C-alpha positions as CSV (number, residue, x, y, z in Angstrom):
1,X,35.2,58.3,110.7
2,X,35.4,61.4,108.5
3,X,38.6,60.6,106.7
4,X,42.4,60.0,107.1
5,X,44.4,61.0,110.2
6,X,46.0,64.4,109.4
7,X,48.1,66.6,111.7
8,X,46.2,69.9,111.9
9,X,49.4,71.9,112.4
10,X,51.5,70.4,109.5
11,X,48.7,69.1,107.3
12,X,50.7,65.8,106.9
13,X,49.3,62.3,107.4
14,X,49.8,61.1,111.0
15,X,51.9,58.0,111.4
16,X,52.2,55.5,114.4
17,X,55.1,56.2,116.7
18,X,56.2,58.6,119.4
19,X,54.4,61.9,119.7
20,X,56.3,65.0,118.7
21,X,58.6,66.7,121.3
22,X,57.4,70.1,122.5
23,X,60.5,72.3,122.6
24,X,59.0,74.6,125.2
25,X,58.1,71.8,127.7
26,X,60.6,69.2,126.5
27,X,57.7,66.7,126.8
28,X,56.2,64.6,124.1
29,X,52.7,65.8,123.2
30,X,50.3,64.2,120.7
31,X,48.1,66.5,118.6
32,X,44.4,66.7,119.8
33,X,42.0,64.1,118.5
34,X,39.5,65.2,116.0
35,X,36.6,62.7,116.6
36,X,35.2,59.8,118.5
37,X,34.0,56.4,117.1
38,X,32.7,53.0,118.2
39,X,35.1,50.2,117.4
40,X,34.7,46.5,117.7
41,X,37.8,45.2,119.6
42,X,39.1,42.2,121.5
43,X,39.5,43.6,125.0
44,X,41.8,42.0,127.6
45,X,39.8,41.5,130.8
46,X,42.6,39.9,132.9
47,X,46.1,38.6,132.4
48,X,49.0,37.2,134.4
49,X,52.3,35.5,134.0
50,X,53.8,32.6,136.0
51,X,57.0,30.6,136.0
52,X,56.7,26.8,136.4
53,X,59.6,24.6,137.5
54,X,59.3,21.0,136.6
55,X,61.7,18.3,137.7
56,X,61.6,14.8,136.2
57,X,63.8,11.7,136.2
58,X,64.2,10.0,132.9
59,X,65.6,6.5,132.2
60,X,68.4,6.3,129.6
61,X,67.0,4.4,126.6
62,X,69.6,1.6,126.3
63,X,67.6,-1.5,125.2
64,X,67.8,-3.0,121.7
65,X,66.8,-0.5,119.0
66,X,66.9,2.5,121.3
67,X,69.1,5.6,121.1
68,X,71.8,4.6,123.6
69,X,72.1,0.9,122.7
70,X,75.7,-0.4,122.8
71,X,76.9,2.8,124.4
72,X,79.3,2.6,127.4
73,X,77.3,4.5,129.9
74,X,80.1,4.3,132.5
75,X,81.7,7.2,130.6
76,X,78.8,9.6,131.1
77,X,80.0,12.6,133.2
78,X,78.0,15.4,131.6
79,X,74.4,15.9,130.4
80,X,73.2,18.7,128.1
81,X,69.6,19.4,127.2
82,X,67.5,21.8,125.1
83,X,63.7,22.5,125.1
84,X,62.5,21.5,121.6
85,X,58.8,22.5,122.2
86,X,56.8,23.9,125.0
87,X,53.0,24.4,125.0
88,X,50.4,25.1,127.6
89,X,46.7,24.2,127.3
90,X,43.7,25.4,129.3
91,X,41.9,22.2,130.3
92,X,39.3,23.6,132.7
93,X,37.6,26.8,133.8
94,X,35.7,26.5,137.1
95,X,32.5,28.1,138.1
96,X,32.8,31.6,139.6
97,X,34.2,31.8,143.1
98,X,33.5,35.5,143.8
99,X,32.8,38.3,141.3
100,X,33.5,36.1,138.3
101,X,37.0,35.1,139.5
102,X,37.5,31.5,138.4
103,X,40.1,28.8,138.8
104,X,42.0,28.1,135.5
105,X,43.6,24.7,135.2
106,X,46.5,24.5,132.7
107,X,48.5,21.5,131.4
108,X,52.1,22.0,130.4
109,X,53.5,19.9,127.5
110,X,57.3,20.0,127.1
111,X,59.6,18.1,124.7
112,X,63.2,18.0,125.7
113,X,66.3,16.8,123.8
114,X,68.9,15.2,126.1
115,X,72.6,14.6,125.2
116,X,75.0,12.3,127.1
117,X,78.6,13.4,127.0
118,X,82.0,12.2,128.1
119,X,84.6,14.7,129.0
120,X,87.8,12.6,129.4
121,X,90.7,13.6,131.6
122,X,94.0,11.9,130.8
123,X,97.5,12.0,132.3
124,X,100.9,11.9,130.7
125,X,104.5,11.9,131.9
126,X,106.7,14.9,131.5
127,X,110.1,15.8,132.6
128,X,108.7,17.5,135.7
129,X,106.3,14.8,136.7
130,X,102.7,13.7,135.9
131,X,100.4,16.3,134.5
132,X,96.7,16.3,133.6
133,X,95.1,17.6,130.5
134,X,91.7,17.7,128.8
135,X,90.9,15.8,125.6
136,X,88.1,16.6,123.1
137,X,84.6,15.9,124.6
138,X,82.7,13.0,123.0
139,X,78.9,12.9,122.4
140,X,77.8,9.4,123.4
141,X,74.1,9.5,122.5
142,X,71.1,11.7,122.1
143,X,67.4,11.1,122.9
144,X,64.2,13.0,123.5
145,X,61.7,12.9,126.4
146,X,58.3,14.5,126.9
147,X,56.4,15.9,129.9
148,X,52.7,15.8,129.5
149,X,51.5,15.3,133.1
150,X,52.3,18.7,134.8
151,X,49.3,20.8,135.8
152,X,48.8,24.0,137.7
153,X,45.9,26.2,138.7
154,X,45.6,30.0,138.8
155,X,42.9,32.6,139.4
156,X,41.7,35.0,136.7
157,X,38.7,37.2,136.2
158,X,36.5,35.5,133.5
159,X,33.2,37.4,132.9
160,X,30.2,35.6,131.5
161,X,29.4,36.0,127.8
162,X,27.6,39.2,126.7
163,X,24.2,39.3,125.1
164,X,25.4,41.1,122.1
165,X,27.8,38.5,120.7
166,X,26.9,35.4,122.8
167,X,29.5,32.7,123.4
168,X,31.1,33.3,120.0
169,X,32.3,36.7,121.3
170,X,34.1,35.3,124.3
171,X,35.4,35.3,126.9
172,X,38.4,33.3,125.6
173,X,41.1,32.1,127.9
174,X,44.6,31.7,126.3
175,X,47.9,30.3,127.6
176,X,51.1,31.0,125.8
177,X,54.7,30.0,126.6
178,X,57.1,32.9,126.1
179,X,60.4,31.5,127.4
180,X,61.8,28.2,128.5
181,X,65.1,26.5,129.6
182,X,66.3,23.2,131.0
183,X,69.1,21.8,133.1
184,X,70.1,18.1,133.4
185,X,72.6,16.1,135.5
186,X,73.4,12.4,135.5
187,X,71.9,10.5,138.5
188,X,74.6,9.6,141.0
189,X,75.9,6.1,140.7
190,X,78.9,4.2,142.3
191,X,82.2,4.7,140.5
192,X,82.4,2.4,137.5
193,X,78.7,1.8,137.2
194,X,76.7,2.9,134.1
195,X,74.5,6.0,134.3
196,X,71.0,4.7,133.7
197,X,69.0,7.8,134.9
198,X,69.2,11.5,134.3
199,X,67.5,14.2,136.3
200,X,66.2,17.3,134.4
201,X,64.7,20.5,135.6
202,X,62.7,22.6,133.1
203,X,61.6,26.2,133.7
204,X,58.7,27.5,131.7
205,X,57.5,31.2,131.6
206,X,54.0,31.6,130.4
207,X,51.3,34.2,130.1
208,X,47.5,33.7,130.5
209,X,45.0,36.1,129.1
210,X,41.2,36.4,129.2
211,X,39.7,38.3,126.3
212,X,36.3,39.0,124.8
213,X,34.9,41.1,121.9
214,X,33.3,44.4,122.9
215,X,32.4,47.7,121.4
216,X,34.4,50.7,122.7
217,X,33.9,54.4,122.2
218,X,37.3,55.8,121.7
219,X,38.8,59.2,120.6
220,X,40.7,58.9,117.4
221,X,42.4,60.9,114.6
222,X,41.0,59.1,111.5
223,X,42.0,56.3,109.2
224,X,45.6,55.1,109.2
225,X,47.3,56.0,106.0
226,X,50.4,53.9,105.1
227,X,53.7,55.7,104.7
228,X,55.5,55.5,101.3
229,X,57.5,52.3,100.9
230,X,61.3,52.5,100.9
231,X,63.0,50.9,97.9
232,X,65.4,48.1,98.6
233,X,69.2,48.9,98.2
234,X,70.1,48.6,94.6
235,X,72.9,46.3,93.3
236,X,76.0,47.7,91.7
237,X,75.2,49.1,88.2
238,X,76.5,47.3,85.2
239,X,76.8,48.4,81.6
240,X,74.1,46.7,79.5
241,X,75.1,45.9,76.8
242,X,78.8,46.1,77.4
243,X,79.5,47.8,74.0
244,X,83.3,47.9,74.3
245,X,83.7,44.2,75.1
246,X,81.1,42.7,72.8
247,X,83.5,42.2,69.9
248,X,87.3,42.2,69.5
249,X,88.9,45.6,69.4
250,X,89.7,47.1,65.9
251,X,93.2,48.1,64.8
252,X,94.0,51.8,65.2
253,X,94.4,53.7,61.9
254,X,97.8,55.5,61.3
255,X,97.3,56.8,57.6
256,X,96.9,60.4,58.6
257,X,100.3,60.6,60.3
258,X,102.1,58.9,57.3
259,X,100.6,61.3,54.7
260,X,101.5,64.3,56.8
261,X,105.1,63.2,57.0
262,X,105.3,62.5,53.2
263,X,104.1,66.0,52.5
264,X,106.8,67.5,54.6
265,X,109.6,65.5,52.8
266,X,108.4,66.5,49.3
267,X,108.4,70.2,50.2
268,X,112.0,70.0,51.3
269,X,113.1,68.3,48.1
270,X,111.4,70.9,45.9
271,X,113.2,73.7,47.8
272,X,116.6,72.2,47.1
273,X,115.9,71.7,43.4
274,X,114.9,75.4,43.1
275,X,118.2,76.5,44.7
276,X,120.3,74.3,42.3
277,X,118.5,75.8,39.3
278,X,119.3,79.4,40.4
279,X,123.0,78.7,40.8
280,X,123.3,77.2,37.3
281,X,121.7,80.2,35.8
C-alpha cells in the first residue's frame, strides 16, 4: 500500500463507519478506492446456525452429604433454573459426500443450576369469612447438573487444505454458543409425596463456521490511521494548595480609621480656641 487512507475530496484521514450522505441523491456513497492489494485473511467458506432443544430428567440429590439432604421435598411446588455454562465441540468431520459437503458432528455440554422453591398459600379467618393470601417464597435447596451426552449432526461445505498453507492454514470448523435458556418443572407426584425428580428443557442457539486462510486481492483506500483519543471527563477542579484555609485567619487592622477620627477631633478643638482668643482681644 502506498500510504494512509485519505479522502481525496477533503484531504482528511478516512475513518471506519458509514459512508458520507450525498445530498443530491440522498444515498450514502463511499469515496472511490485508490489502489488494490493482496491481503492474507481468514475467509469464511460456510456457516449456519441451529437451535437445539434438550430435555432431561434429573434426580434431586437428597442422600447424606448432598445439596438437598434433610429438606422436606413435599413442599416443592416451583423449580427455577439458570444455564451456568454452555459449550459446543466439533467431535467429527466426515469424508466428503458431494462437492466437499461433509457431515459435522457436534457435542453439546451444558451446566445448569437448579433451585427448588416453596410458594406457600395460607388461609386466615376474617369478619367476612375465610380468605387466602401468599406468604414469602422459600428457597429449599440448590444444586447443579450437567449434560454431556447430547449430539447432533449438520452439513457444511468444508474444502480440503490448500497447497499454499497446508493443514496449518485450515480449513477450521468452529462451534460457538451465542444464546441459551432453560425451564424446569417438578415431576408430578401424588399429593403429600416428596418431589424426587425434576424435568428440565434447555434451549441452545449456536453458530458453526468453516474458515481457512487465503490471499485475496481487494480494493482499498490505504492504511488505517487511528483517530485522536478523547480525554476522559475531568473531575471537579479544586484549589491546590487552598491558600485561604491553610492557616487561621488574621485579625483585621482598624488603625487607619482611628487616626482619621482623631485628626478630625483635634481640628475642631483648635478652631474653638481661636474664636475664644479673638473675643478676649
